DOMI-125473 format. One record per residue: x, y, z of N, C-alpha, C, CB in turn. Coordinates in steps of 0.001 Angstrom, whole numbers, padded with zeros to 6 digits, always signed. Glycine has a CB too. Example, Ala and Ser with C-alpha at 12.3 -4.5 7.8 and 13.67 -1.06 7.14 Angstrom:
2
+013190-005690+007800+012300-004500+007800+013200-003300+007800+011308-004473+009046
+012850-002250+007080+013670-001060+007140+012900+000030+007870+014084-000598+005725
This chain:
375
+146848-029107+000377+147298-030506+000310+147546-030728+001681+148545-030811-000614
+148194-029978+002527+148547-029964+003938+147327-030274+004960+149144-028575+004240
+146323-029704+004470+144991-029986+005150+144534-031530+004987+143844-029006+004501
+144661-032110+003631+144292-033388+003324+145214-034387+003998+144265-033555+001883
+146677-033961+004206+147429-034875+004923+146938-034968+006524+148936-034437+004767
+146649-033743+006844+146233-033826+008558+145209-034632+008632+145748-032433+009346
+144185-034650+007781+142693-035481+008201+143236-036818+007722+140991-034946+007273
+144098-037391+006833+144352-038663+006662+145316-039297+007577+144715-038813+005450
+146142-038336+008119+147091-038682+009233+146115-038983+010438+148205-037416+009577
+145123-038221+010954+144294-038554+011854+143633-039818+011817+143509-037695+011901
+143130-040020+010404+142369-041365+010246+142995-042478+010458+141868-041564+009058
+144344-042199+009834+145346-043493+010055+145597-043742+011431+146785-043323+009393
+145799-042586+012470+146057-042863+013641+144852-043707+014342+146391-041637+014248
+143583-043261+014128+142390-043510+014620+142487-045314+014148+141073-042376+013887
+142821-045397+013118+142418-047004+012377+143749-047904+013259+142685-047062+010021
+144812-047294+013257+145978-047979+014031+145780-048335+015279+147086-047238+014118
+145248-047528+016149+145158-047529+017482+143629-048264+017905+145363-045967+017974
+142826-048735+017210+141655-049591+017363+142187-051180+016845+140302-048912+016381
+142312-051766+017528+142623-053267+017426+141643-053899+016434+142501-054016+018876
+140285-053594+016918+139265-054278+016109+138995-053870+014841+138135-054260+016686
+139382-052603+014463+139390-052029+013124+140460-052760+012426+139620-050476+013102
+141594-053061+013002+142985-053559+012255+142593-055091+011937+144561-053441+013359
+141972-055438+012942+141516-057031+012662+140588-057262+011778+140974-057728+013781
+139290-056421+011624+138583-056360+010524+138973-056118+009396+137856-055742+010622
+140069-055287+009137+140836-054830+007907+141635-055794+007414+141662-053698+008119
+142479-056322+008230+143548-056987+007755+143426-058704+008007+144795-056313+008465
+142867-059046+009027+142761-060352+009667+141508-061272+008965+142501-060086+011306
+140337-060502+009224+139139-061197+008703+138982-061460+007074+137962-060359+009167
+139455-060488+006391+139661-061008+004797+140205-062362+004478+140646-060105+004063
+141302-062319+005290+142198-063602+005091+141474-064958+005619+143651-063406+005942
+140857-064688+006891+140093-065903+007474+138748-066064+006351+139537-065549+009292
+138152-065175+005928+137091-065515+004986+137500-066045+003621+136288-064353+004779
+138801-065651+003264+139352-066268+002128+139257-067736+002338+140763-065820+001875
+140128-068280+003288+140093-069588+003530+138869-070174+003522+140646-069841+004593
+137980-069777+004440+136448-070327+004712+136016-070519+003432+135372-069323+005526
+135850-069416+002648+134951-069529+001239+135613-070511+000274+134826-068013+000401
+136828-070655+000249+137692-071300-000698+137451-072677-000429+139174-070919-000598
+137327-073028+000675+137115-074520+000928+135885-074918+001219+137854-075007+001934
+134809-073916+001727+133343-074383+001909+132443-074509+000988+132733-073697+002647
+132498-073273+000077+131464-073140-001060+131431-074114-002036+131615-071972-001767
+130089-074291-002457+129936-075225-003678+128727-074559-004386+129645-076914-003272
+128512-075036-005805+127776-074262-006435+126792-075412-007438+128765-073133-007189
+125828-074848-007856+124836-075694-008992+124622-074531-009966+123137-076381-008333
+124528-075241-011362+124439-074426-012445+123226-075077-013338+125878-074330-013187
+122947-074367-014477+121902-074720-015202+121965-074038-016500+120720-074472-014509
+121528-074323-017759+121597-073544-018974+123025-072973-019476+120687-072418-018766
+123695-073850-019516+125177-073396-019772+125152-072734-021297+126338-074815-019672
+125763-071374-021250+125705-070923-022539+126603-071618-023425+125942-069586-022581
+126162-071837-024834+126902-072894-025592+126893-071979-026956+126083-074582-025674
+128314-072592-027725+128340-072044-029096+128440-073192-030020+129513-071047-029326
+128020-073249-031222+127986-074543-032218+128967-074322-033159+126598-074809-033011
+129740-075143-033636+130348-075136-034803+130087-076464-035911+131741-074984-034398
+129349-076335-036506+129000-077532-037140+129697-077620-038517+127498-077627-037260
+130747-078313-038895+131799-078423-040014+131177-079688-041054+133492-078845-039272
+130217-080270-040417+129579-081242-041283+128512-080897-042251+129071-082158-040521
+127364-080407-041578+126222-079946-042385+125476-080872-042923+126557-079177-043368
+125210-082000-042021+124358-083011-042880+123013-083270-042113+125181-084499-043120
+122240-083791-042491+121012-084084-041650+121208-084569-040190+120219-085129-042342
+122375-085512-040039+122410-085908-038904+123092-085100-038071+122786-087004-038883
+124022-084395-038452+124750-083327-037715+123766-082321-037214+125817-082629-038607
+122704-081869-038108+121595-081008-037775+120531-081793-036615+120806-080637-039254
+120449-082945-036705+119652-084006-035757+120474-083754-034215+119847-085917-036443
+121765-083832-034413+122476-083702-032959+122442-082089-032653+124242-084345-032969
+122582-081236-033649+122256-079775-032905+120662-079518-032556+122747-078459-033980
+119797-080233-032988+118376-080164-032529+118454-080636-031227+117348-080967-033361
+119024-081671-030922+118997-082494-029741+119806-081660-028607+119663-083987-030058
+120865-080990-028949+121346-080082-027928+120767-078816-027652+122539-079831-028159
+119919-078303-028806+119091-077315-028422+117843-077441-027309+118626-076945-029585
+117374-078545-027779+116190-079054-026619+116524-079633-025617+115241-079947-027001
+117909-079654-025181+118351-080118-023987+118210-078900-023052+119779-080701-024090
+117827-079505-021659+117852-078281-020676+118932-077937-019967+116974-078380-019736
+120110-078611-020398+121388-078164-019892+122021-077040-020633+122296-079256-019875
+121850-077282-021906+122569-076076-022698+121701-075379-023451+123655-076484-023643
+121988-073919-023600+121495-072837-024088+122447-072362-025215+121275-071885-023019
+121788-072697-026690+122692-072254-027792+122459-071055-027851+122578-072830-029077
+123706-070198-027767+123588-068683-028071+124296-068224-029238+124087-067864-026957
+125281-069162-029733+126088-068533-031071+126360-069827-031772+127666-067593-030744
+126330-069584-033278+126293-070568-034273+127766-069939-034853+124778-070601-035357
+129117-070816-034761+130220-070051-035396+130436-070593-036648+131488-070048-034634
+131248-069994-037300+131644-070158-038910+132841-071006-038928+132015-068674-039733
+133868-070628-038143+135222-071271-038188+135853-071361-036809+136168-070483-039124
+136814-072602-036651+137411-072645-035543+138287-071247-034966+138195-073790-035735
+138677-070276-035522+139224-069204-035158+138531-068130-034129+139495-068702-036282
+137141-068450-034421+136246-067629-033405+136293-068308-031785+134535-067669-034035
+136547-069619-031786+136568-069980-030633+137578-069308-029352+136756-071211-030892
+138399-068889-029621+139181-068067-028526+138802-066887-027926+140297-067723-028949
+138009-066093-029124+137363-065021-028786+136059-065141-028090+137242-064354-029830
+135447-066161-028060+134058-066216-027672+134154-066828-025985+133133-067303-028863
+135347-067700-026045+135707-067814-024538+136488-066376-023914+136792-069209-024374
+137119-065872-024482+137846-064853-023797+136792-063901-023259+138889-064140-024728
+135777-063490-024341+134725-062628-023906+133460-063050-023131+134316-062064-024971
+133948-064475-022706+132547-064958-021850+131172-064954-022462+132325-064050-020643
+131154-065127-023679+129975-065193-024087+129598-066862-024534+129890-064110-025209
+130258-067796-024201+129894-069040-024078+131016-069722-023194+129673-069645-025445
+130141-071087-022436+131118-071753-021446+131288-073025-022131+130582-071932-019856
+130491-073276-023257+130856-074719-023853+130919-074400-025435+129589-076025-023458
+131630-074893-026010+131820-074916-027684+131731-076302-028170+133322-074320-028216
+130646-076650-028929+130495-077891-029477+131055-077930-030974+129036-078262-029388
+131867-078680-031172+132723-078953-032507+132043-080244-033425+134436-079397-032017
+131236-079903-034276+130868-081273-034980+131774-081136-036252+129099-081480-035387
+132891-082217-036553+133735-082136-037629+133279-082791-038909+134930-082652-037247
+133861-082491-039817+133471-083211-041300+133555-084661-041064+134557-082817-042634
+132615-085377-041772+132566-086921-041752+131781-087273-040801+133814-087624-041559
+131104-086256-039828+130410-086987-038574+129106-087596-039111+130047-085902-037262
+128267-087071-039876+127204-087690-040539+127710-089048-041263+126592-086664-041549
+128647-089119-041986+128905-090384-042756+129281-091501-041598+130203-090155-043929
+130104-091056-040699+130371-092079-039640+129120-092779-038989+131156-091409-038536
+128197-091924-038594+126923-092432-037958+126334-093247-038904+125936-091359-037515
+126035-092761-040303+125353-093489-041108+125764-094907-041542+125224-092771-042068
+127350-095042-041466+127812-096078-041641+127864-097020-040533+128810-095854-042117
+127446-096595-039390+127537-097599-038179+128722-097573-037639+127283-098990-038478
+129786-096676-037920+130986-096550-037350+130992-095384-036109+131961-096243-038513
+131863-095559-035090+131732-094752-033990+132106-093309-034406+132576-095282-032855
+131077-092465-034370+131226-091117-034257+131579-090242-033282+130412-090763-034518
+132084-089232-033289+132667-088202-031999+132446-086522-032337+134583-088475-031785
+132005-086084-031106+132217-084643-031464+132951-084088-030323+130867-083831-031735
+133648-082779-030627+134493-082383-029793+133904-081429-028698+135501-081848-030517
+133905-081496-027738+133255-080125-026640+134369-079734-025991+132016-080515-025329
+134552-078302-026223+135501-077382-025332+134705-076815-024393+136263-076233-026075
+135221-076720-023309+134703-076373-021903+135586-075245-021310+134736-077687-020906
+134968-074053-020779+135567-073002-020218+135862-073477-018846+134752-071766-020295
+137055-073562-018486+137332-074259-017088+137383-073300-016079+138653-075053-017015
+137433-072027-016331+137366-071113-015134+136045-071118-014321+137607-069701-015596
+135030-071794-014612+134156-072291-013578+134124-073591-013565+132898-071858-013651
+134891-074282-012503+135231-075551-012481+133774-076275-012339+136307-075833-011326
+132795-076036-011396+131614-076642-011391+130773-076813-012671+130945-076011-010518
+130787-075561-013454+130150-075334-014859+130982-076707-015676+130570-073478-015616
+132001-076167-015693+132929-077311-016369+132563-078834-016221+134353-077201-015765
+132679-079112-015032+132495-080474-014957+130962-081048-015214+132992-080843-013622
+129916-080057-014771+128636-080379-015295+128430-080473-016708+127784-079520-014859
+129103-079454-017245+129146-079340-018803+129653-080772-019499+130243-078059-019241
+130831-081207-018994+131360-082346-019466+130439-083617-019217+132673-082482-018866
+129843-083789-017937+128883-084677-017949+127701-084859-018748+128564-084644-017015
+127034-083627-018885+125674-083251-019747+126425-083652-021229+125022-081270-019588
+127459-083198-021500+127700-083560-023030+127939-084974-023485+128873-082851-023505
+128625-085461-022536+128680-087196-022455+127450-087897-022647+129149-087751-021040
+126597-087470-021735+125416-088155-021481+124325-087814-022792+124861-087663-019957
+124385-086686-023183+123581-086305-024433+124072-086927-025520+123554-084885-024739
+125650-086974-025816+126182-087629-027023+125824-089254-026953+127847-087352-027107
+125814-089783-025693+125664-091315-025756+124090-091679-026281+125975-092000-024136
+123325-090547-025463+121950-090987-025962+121356-090704-027311+121062-090483-025138
+122110-089626-027879+121953-089394-029262+122416-090455-030050+122575-088242-029655
+123832-090916-029618+124672-092096-030561+123859-093340-030656+126206-092587-029877
+123257-093607-029325+122439-095085-029202+121351-095006-030192+121716-095418-027622
+120641-093965-030162+119297-093837-030927+119812-093817-032466+118360-092340-030474
+120792-092991-033019+121100-093068-034229+121726-094628-034660+122017-091904-034431
+122308-095132-033773+122877-096602-034376+121843-097293-034345+124028-097415-033621
+120584-097373-033475+119629-098180-033607+118905-097982-034808+118898-098134-032582
+118531-096560-035143+117805-096277-036252+118419-096719-037527+117556-094941-036278
+119765-096350-037718+120548-096657-038810+120509-098140-039070+121912-096172-038605
+120763-098987-038098+120758-100525-038144+119533-101006-038469+121140-101170-036897
+118324-100622-037937+117065-100884-038418+116898-100672-039850+116161-100144-037735
+117254-099611-040437+117138-099086-041742+117952-100192-042813+117801-097498-041730
+118939-100730-042302+119771-101208-043017+119610-102743-042972+120983-100695-042658
+118962-103162-042201+118593-104616-041840+119721-105235-040861+118472-105554-043253
+120433-104305-040083+121559-104861-039380+121161-105040-037852+122835-103914-039562
+121941-105611-036944+121611-105969-035656+122088-104525-034994+122388-107440-035104
+120954-103697-034304+121354-102712-033651+122609-102796-032863+120418-102402-032965
+122703-104035-032139+123787-103799-031100+125073-103747-031792+123834-104911-029992
+125131-104086-033145+126424-103684-033847+126744-102255-034195+126483-104358-035059
+125802-101209-034052+126013-099680-034203+127268-099146-033471+124755-098900-033634
+127914-098248-034313+129027-097778-033645+128658-096697-032290+129909-097073-034799
+127691-096097-032302+127472-095040-031339+128337-093644-031666+127865-095639-029904
+128120-092978-030341+128881-091628-030355+129403-091483-029156+128085-090403-030665
+130531-090774-029403+131352-090052-027894+131671-088764-028073+132855-090705-027423
+131547-088197-026848+131973-086707-026903+133445-086609-026303+130894-085718-026004
+134309-086019-027110+135660-085718-026607+135898-084355-026061+136603-085924-027649
+136058-084429-024847+135729-083190-024091+137208-082780-023644+134601-083445-022757
+137341-081420-023787+138534-080907-023264+138230-079430-022533+139608-080814-024480
+138964-079488-021275+138600-078483-020594+139805-077032-020682+138369-079156-019146
+139340-075892-020844+140183-074719-021115+140318-074140-019848+139630-073722-022146
+141765-073433-019570+141947-072514-018647+142002-072991-017115+140943-071602-018871
+141385-073996-016697+141530-074767-015401+141227-076337-015590+140506-074144-014295
+142086-077044-016359+141919-078451-016769+141739-079151-015499+143130-079038-017609
+142458-078739-014473+142544-079569-013168+141047-079640-012413+143713-078825-012108
+140373-078636-012408+139129-078289-011998+139104-077912-010592+138242-079309-012256
+140144-077180-010447+140274-076433-009033+139346-075554-008721+141438-075697-008869
+138648-075849-007542+137786-074662-007195+138340-073297-006979+137124-074946-006047
+139566-073421-005957+140384-072339-005545+140507-071369-007019+141944-072981-004898
+140890-071937-007981+141313-071059-009112+140179-070103-009616+141794-071948-010297
+139084-070778-009614+137518-069919-009502+137087-069085-008506+136417-070762-009433
+137579-069549-007088+136903-068557-006068+137944-067579-005776+136370-069256-004658
+138975-067744-005734+139990-066604-005193+139869-065137-006066+141675-067228-005361
+139677-065402-007223+139508-063856-007987+138203-063626-007612+139678-063720-009777
+137261-064186-007353+136114-063794-006811+135894-063046-005675+135558-064665-006667
+136696-063823-004720+136813-063337-003240+137682-062238-003226+137354-064404-002236
+138579-062070-003964+139216-060593-004013+138113-059505-004049+140175-060388-005374
+137229-059675-005025+136256-058722-005388+135167-058735-004165+135616-059097-006866
+134759-059892-003727+133829-059913-002420+134122-059150-001379+133737-061124-001830
+135269-059475-000920+136156-059205+000643+136592-057612+000298+137930-060488+000963
+136750-057258-000756+137349-055702-001071+135956-054996-000849+138111-055379-002878
+135046-055261-001498+133665-054784-001474+133317-054360-000078+132688-055862-001970
+132989-055722+000490+132499-055392+001972+133377-054695+002745+132199-056560+002765
+134597-054830+002921+135581-054233+003794+135422-052733+003460+137104-054817+003554
+135389-052453+002331+135611-051078+001952+134546-050218+002195+135928-050965+000642
+133207-050713+001623+131984-050128+001798+131695-049750+003408+130934-051118+001196
+131883-051088+003975+131508-051152+005507+132226-049789+006174+132149-052712+006288
+133678-049784+005979+134410-048906+006843+134158-047488+006247+135980-049301+006922
+134005-047300+005352+133934-046022+004746+132577-045298+004958+134214-046176+003307
+131498-046234+005105+130117-045698+005511+130143-045617+006686+128970-046389+005181
+131089-045926+007716+131132-045436+009057+131941-044234+009478+131539-046429+009792
+132923-044050+008481+134042-042932+008907+133359-041809+009207+135132-042539+007810
+132154-041107+008506+131811-039759+008712+130625-039711+009705+131483-039075+007369
+130119-040919+009838+128879-041006+010510+129124-041089+012029+128088-042204+009998
+130466-041619+012182+131116-041743+013685+131474-040375+013896+132506-042787+013879
+131940-039477+012925+132298-038081+013332+131069-037460+013725+132993-037250+012221
+130075-037645+013272+128642-036794+013648+128156-037499+014912+127310-036879+012348
+128430-038840+015241+127815-039093+016382+128770-038812+017675+127326-040486+016291
+130264-038368+017292+131004-038086+018408+131005-036573+018426+132404-038736+018381
+130112-035752+017576+129950-034457+017792+131174-033602+017090+129835-034271+019299
+132141-034213+016304+132965-033650+015762+132906-033200+014386+133774-034252+015963
+131812-033539+013647+131612-033515+012377+131578-031849+012087+130288-034393+012006
+130631-031215+012957+130293-030027+012841+131638-029109+012741+129382-029738+013942
+132756-029600+013747+133724-028732+013979+134624-028803+012620+134466-029088+015341
+134339-029935+011933+135135-030199+010785+134480-029230+009643+135117-031840+010402
+133300-029004+009593+132565-028510+008604+132659-027022+008693+131212-029018+008659
+132785-026627+010062+133055-024947+010011+134504-024589+010263+132168-024104+011210
+135402-025507+009950+136674-025273+009783+137190-024808+008527+137244-026271+010092
+138455-024384+008167+138738-023847+006774+138700-024912+006008+140022-023124+006561
+138624-025927+006314+138923-027217+005368+137734-027455+004408+139144-028643+006285
+138148-027529+003155+137089-027608+002226+136432-029014+002248+137606-027261+000849
+134995-029003+001551+134369-030168+002016+135032-031452+000860+132523-029893+001987
+135481-031129-000182+136202-032103-000942+137413-032721-000060+136729-031416-002279
+138275-031616+000254+139407-031877+001191+138965-032926+002156+139862-030581+001961
+137802-032585+002774+137561-033428+004102+137320-034868+003647+136216-032879+005019
+136476-034957+002541+136111-036379+001821+137299-036942+001428+135173-036299+000521
+138331-036116+000732+139595-036976+000079+140370-037461+001412+140748-035925-001045
+140514-036727+002557+141480-037137+003551+140956-038048+004209+141943-036204+004398
+139589-038288+004541+138852-039393+005233+138724-040796+004544+137492-038913+005479
+138757-040609+003152+138843-041952+002612+140102-042291+002081+137902-042163+001624
+141061-041414+001936+142444-041947+001599+143132-043098+002445+143345-040812+001665
+142863-043058+003499+143386-044218+004305+142618-045602+003961+143217-043873+005889
+141102-045454+003882+140824-046649+003251+141116-046974+001929+139707-046829+003350
+141367-046121+001229+141914-046549-000104+143248-047365-000250+142101-045362-000855
+144074-046830+000747+145560-047624+000964+145157-048951+001726+146806-046647+002013
+144177-049047+002466+144177-050191+003236+143475-051306+002166+143342-049924+004721
+142496-050906+001106+142108-051610+000148+142972-051943-000719+141252-051151-000357
+143939-051230-001233+145170-051633-001993+145866-052910-001429+146190-050459-001978
+146024-052474+000104+146949-053727+000600+146109-054887+000832+147762-053444+001994
+144676-054785+000844+144023-056117+000945+144054-056735-000583+142413-055961+001571
+143879-055967-001471+144056-056614-002974+145464-057352-002959+144047-055349-004290
+146665-056716-002719+148003-057268-002744+148107-058537-001860+149010-056205-002280
+147646-058372-000603+147670-059808-000015+146809-060773-000169+147690-059809+001137
+145263-060449-000692+144715-061770-001114+145295-062141-002187+143355-061833-001339
+145714-061344-003226+146158-062052-004600+147444-062836-004088+146553-060868-005985
+148295-062272-003568+149576-062960-003108+149294-064465-002283+150382-061847-002057
+148317-064302-001457+148015-065314-000670+147453-066645-001760+146893-064719+000463
+146569-065993-002306+145892-066991-003589+146873-067353-004498+144719-066273-004539
+147715-066774-005002+149037-067340-005741+149827-068435-005165+150023-066284-005889
+150417-068033-003890+151117-068836-003174+150482-070170-002438+151646-068007-002323
+149366-070064-001642+148979-071014-000666+148015-071768-001677+148293-070370+000799
+147276-071140-002682+146478-071988-003497+146876-072396-004974+145275-071373-003549
+147836-071785-005133+148567-072325-006580+147772-071959-007765+148730-074006-006666
+147021-070700-007600+146137-070257-008803+147108-069816-009804+145057-069048-008468
+146747-069758-011019+147591-068822-012064+147196-067400-012099+147437-069317-013553
+148358-066752-012565+147951-065260-013008+148465-065346-014537+148792-063870-012007
+147738-065153-015493+148085-065472-017010+147929-063980-017498+146957-066696-017881
+147425-063032-016791+147259-061636-017302+148283-060528-017157+146163-061151-016730
+147936-059276-017349+148841-058257-017145+148397-057498-015860+148921-057357-018388
+149515-057411-015010+149576-056885-013626+149265-055487-013844+150974-057099-012866
+149534-054856-014869+148994-053230-014790+147712-053155-014808+149402-052281-015927
+147209-053961-015787+145708-053803-016208+145098-054491-014870+145230-054660-017829
+145488-055190-014300+144672-055794-013064+144691-054551-011932+145493-057361-012390
+146094-053872-011812+146071-052895-010934+145305-051542-011414+147438-052672-010594
+145146-051228-012652+144197-050063-013160+142852-050706-012735+144287-049687-014946
+142346-051810-013255+140995-052028-012819+140631-052028-011319+140616-053240-013336
+141443-052546-010554+141517-052663-008976+141508-051299-008490+142852-053437-008400
+142131-050373-008945+142138-048751-008736+140642-048272-008759+143031-047907-010019
+140125-048551-010075+139032-048159-010345+137867-048729-009633+138967-048264-011512
+138078-049776-009411+137000-050581-008355+136983-050230-007183+137163-051954-008160
+138084-049827-006391+138534-049240-005169+137486-047676-005044+140426-048974-005311
+137662-047045-006187+136850-045749-006279+135502-045942-006191+137062-045023-007489
+135079-047009-006830+133751-047263-006877+133177-047769-005625+133505-048118-007889
+133666-048489-004914+133074-048994-003697+133511-047930-002559+133592-050559-003382
+134605-047162-002536+134656-046192-001756+133332-045012-001962+136053-045684-001984
+133153-044759-003211+132011-043700-003414+130549-044444-002897+131922-043214-005207
+130371-045747-002905+129140-046409-002169+129164-046196-000964+128983-047773-002258
+130298-046520-000072+130482-046113+001411+130253-044721+001667+131852-046410+001912
+130904-043727+000850+130112-042268+001037+128721-041790+000754+130707-041415+000335
+128079-042916-000069+126724-042403-000200+125962-042828+000882+126076-042792-001424
+126282-043921+001433+125820-044755+002728+126084-043682+003819+126756-046302+003033
+127249-042759+003894+127626-042322+004979+126814-040960+005053+129122-042281+005049
+126692-040536+003898+125919-039037+003361+124640-039440+004033+125710-038670+001395
+123817-040664+003784+122428-040699+004124+122204-041385+005538+121652-041448+003002
+123172-042242+005974+122945-042816+007209+122869-041641+008497+124135-043893+007394
+121696-042072+009575+121760-041170+010771+122607-041690+011773+120449-040931+011372
+122898-042986+011760+123738-043517+012832+124542-044701+012196+122844-043993+014115
+125498-045139+013145+126393-046252+012762+125528-047355+012440+127408-046649+013855
+124421-047715+013331+123649-048992+012957+122935-048909+011661+122614-049336+014014
+122389-047885+011095+121953-047467+009949+122974-047612+008898+121505-046203+010078
+124125-047210+009095+125456-047299+008235+125468-048680+007926+126882-046836+008984
+125549-049388+008984+125994-050838+008857+125127-051651+008097+126134-051484+010138
+123644-051652+008399+122699-052243+007560+122635-051641+005911+121334-052026+008327
+122707-050518+005928+122831-050152+004532+123945-050758+003592+122993-048777+004528
+125242-050632+004178+126549-050987+003990+126218-052397+003717+127568-050671+005173
+125899-053299+004179+125647-054887+004185+124773-054890+002810+124705-055582+005739
+123772-054141+003000+122820-054282+001707+123115-054109+000281+121873-053441+001816
+123899-053126+000398+124486-052789-000998+126018-053159-001368+124364-051277-001163
+126479-053926-000264+127884-054646-000584+127869-056083-000637+128935-054325+000445
+127401-056821+000577+127907-058174+000529+126830-058678-000251+128176-058930+001919
+125638-058437-000191+124314-059133-000965+124856-059147-002522+122643-058074-000794
+124691-058005-003077+125219-057827-004394+126620-058504-004737+125317-056391-004601
+127503-058487-004290+128739-059113-004534+128653-060530-004391+129742-058611-003697
+127717-060802-003483+127778-062372-003209+126793-063077-004307+127229-062764-001534
+125841-062267-004321+124666-063056-005303+124545-062750-006578+123302-062867-004906
+124916-061391-007084+125015-060677-008198+125957-060334-009104+124716-059898-007969
+127124-060930-008738+128377-060654-009350+128850-061723-010091+129334-060293-008440
+128422-062899-010187+128658-064049-010661+129858-064659-009936+128797-063942-012042
+129953-064494-008572+130733-065037-007672+130369-066358-007457+130748-064343-006560
+128934-066535-006991+128428-067809-006504+127750-068540-007946+127230-067520-005161
+126776-067552-008461+126148-068368-009601+126601-067843-010971+124546-068314-009530
+126892-068499-011797+126890-067968-013303+125872-067058-013618+126738-069052-014302
+126054-065946-014005+124992-065099-014351+123925-065605-015440+125606-063886-014800
+124555-066423-016351+123705-066766-017224+122616-067680-016563+124407-067346-018313
+122677-068039-015380+121757-069264-014683+120661-068476-013850+122741-070389-013532
+120900-067141-013622+119891-066460-012659+118855-065880-013693+120614-065197-011623
+117735-065577-012974+116553-064942-013739+116787-063689-014507+115481-064626-012808
+116267-063175-015740+116640-062126-016382+116584-060946-015673+116008-062035-017421
+115844-060709-014652+115416-059483-013743+116829-059108-012789+113925-059975-012638
+117213-060510-012404+118326-060173-011505+119688-059904-012634+118584-061572-010290
+119789-060478-013565+120826-060057-014400+120787-058633-014857+120854-060883-015497
+119576-058222-015052+119498-056653-015310+120013-056038-014135+118007-056071-015593
+119644-056334-012852+119735-055612-011643+121264-055632-011391+118841-056255-010449
+122112-056740-011759+123499-056971-011401+124537-055837-012089+123870-058488-011881
+123697-055194-013161+124527-053905-013650+124464-052829-012844+124120-053383-014930
+123869-052720-011860+124163-051673-010985+124846-051632-009836+123281-051252-010698
+125836-052771-009845+126800-052905-008931+128052-053227-009575+126449-053837-007981
+129157-052334-008918+130381-052753-009775+130954-053835-009456+131384-051892-009801
+130613-054646-008410+131396-056265-008314+130877-057064-009659+130807-057337-006678
+130134-056696-010369+129521-057723-011418+130895-057677-012599+127695-057067-012182
+131453-056124-012510+132365-055903-013886+133553-056245-013092+132412-054219-014761
+134131-056183-012044+135298-056546-011549+135461-057860-011472+135511-056036-010451
+134479-058811-011200+134617-060356-010964+135088-060467-012432+133103-061358-010451
+134483-060188-013508+134824-060448-014943+136230-060282-015210+134079-059563-015860
+136411-059195-014758+137943-058723-014986+139007-059543-014292+138156-057252-014467
+138476-059561-012921+139549-060488-012049+139754-061968-012715+138936-060736-010378
+138880-062637-013140+138733-064145-013392+139269-064138-014830+137095-064804-013226
+138932-063163-015735+139752-063138-017101+140935-062956-016873+139430-062172-018069
+141550-062085-016197+142911-061768-016129+143570-062977-015373+143139-060360-015417
+143349-063379-014122+143840-064416-013547+143953-065876-014262+143137-064459-012483
+142728-066277-014929+142576-067305-015604+142835-067634-016892+141708-067496-015475
+142334-066516-017802+142152-066581-019077+143565-065798-019743+140676-065922-019412
+144193-064699-018950+145143-063974-019508+144424-062907-020544+146162-064946-020160
+143428-062479-020303+142641-061504-021128+143440-060387-021138+141231-061165-020624
+143374-059364-022187+143781-058146-022022+142718-057042-022169+144799-057984-022865
+143552-055697-022656+142504-054580-022849+141413-054813-024009+143281-053233-023184
+141712-055500-024924+140882-055830-026174+139728-056444-025840+141547-056687-027140
+139929-057414-024673+138833-058269-024188+137868-057472-023073+139513-059625-023527
+138579-056785-022192+137980-056183-020877+137571-054905-020890+138844-056216-019821
+137881-054211-022038+137619-052739-022137+136166-052327-021581+137755-052293-023676
+135407-053044-022281+134026-052623-021785+133776-052707-020221+132969-053524-022477
+134270-053695-019320+134177-053669-017945+134878-052587-017242+134601-054839-017475
+136191-052177-017876+137171-051323-017300+136283-049795-017409+138775-051428-018230
+136039-049672-018614+135144-048400-018863+134292-048331-018184+134583-048192-019967
+133195-049381-018028+131959-049052-016989+132547-048993-015433+130677-050373-017086
+133550-049560-015099+134155-048988-013821+134475-047589-013629+135305-049590-013584
+135042-047200-014638+135491-045794-014816+134158-044806-014672+136246-045630-016343
+133430-044908-015317+132065-044246-015430+131408-044369-013914+131068-045052-016666
+131297-045570-013482+130662-045767-012144+131356-044970-011269+130648-047174-011642
+132701-044976-010877+133548-044310-010254+133183-042885-010210+134727-044547-010768
+133067-042373-011333+132808-040558-011570+131361-040332-010982+132789-039938-013520
+130486-041390-011533+128929-040836-011364+129056-041093-009629+127391-041969-012398
+129230-042140-008881+129064-042306-007627+129896-041351-006822+129296-043603-007339
+131048-041115-007167+131802-040142-006295+131256-038565-006509+133448-040259-006686
+130659-038410-007606+130060-036942-007831+128709-036951-006994+129735-036572-009571
+128149-037958-006973+126713-038061-006298+126929-037967-004827+125906-039486-006645
+128008-038712-004383+128120-038671-002749+128445-037244-002530+129361-039715-002026
+129420-036478-003223+129935-035161-003079+128796-034337-002979+130836-034734-004171
+127787-034141-003936+126443-033477-003962+125691-033808-002773+125631-033862-005170
+125497-035015-002300+124891-035088-001207+125480-034640+000109+124569-036210-001165
+126841-035088+000315+127441-033963+001381+127180-032727+001366+128701-033835+001390
+127032-031932+000373+127130-030565+000407+125841-030077+000511+127810-030021-000683
+124624-031096+000223+123207-030840+000692+123010-030998+001924+122281-031573+000133
+123646-031979+002740+123579-032183+004010+124283-031179+004891+124008-033397+004210
+125321-030827+004244+126169-029597+005079+125583-028156+005086+127665-029388+004419
């Protein structure tokens, strides 16, 4: 333990004495937080949708068919009761739930104004706004066609038809604030980039300076060396999680509805994952330039494009959806947004947290084996 402390102390001193490193660790994430939170915008398509048809008439089935044929909604679940709605939103299985109430078909058939209820997951504001607009547009078109059809069949004036409206309600983020959606994802993105980048360089720089061989031939065990080298970066990563979360809560007024302990556990496991990725890069890279390129390739791009931070994963091609499972940012983005915005707990998030735990064990074990091979 004394030797681990000595290595960690040496690394801390190196970090503190290098102003550029301190700026990169503590200041740049905050600048990027404000930049991304204000500047990023999104486009979405094929919103995952669940249906609850409580009417079960031919007219309600026609509305369901119109919804399924729409390019804007992808119907993935047919619900039996309203009690399933909370769970399907908490798990992220659907972004939109369409509820067709009893009497829907009778109202439309009688020429009275009909209505469907559209519930929208507001944890992704752009998806929520588009979903609301799509649902309103589809309902107006269907209602107009149904009113004309019923009026013509009964010999009435089509202009007297009741039509159809969609009564939409946005859950979790009713104001549609982009910051509420962005900040939890930014925690994951910035933590990934900073931790992988810095960890990837920590042992490569020792090799370039010629001090790595001295450490290898010293009495220090390789595991002690690795733990001592990454411990300061783990502390810095923890500080970043706290800083970005607090800034997000105070400056952007985003909610935090879940468990602090569960978020801390998930963050700890995620830090282990990205530290392990950085060590993998450090074990294979021959120079800091190569380390930086590899680190950028496996940190920024996946965390930005394949985590659900920018694009809802349901909207990207299936091949990329499958590829996203290879990167821990995918799991942590789900955890962060669910805890911050939905207040989801262990019962909902255990698959993602278990995946982070397994990922951490695998990547750290693999990096240890690579270091043993290189040494």
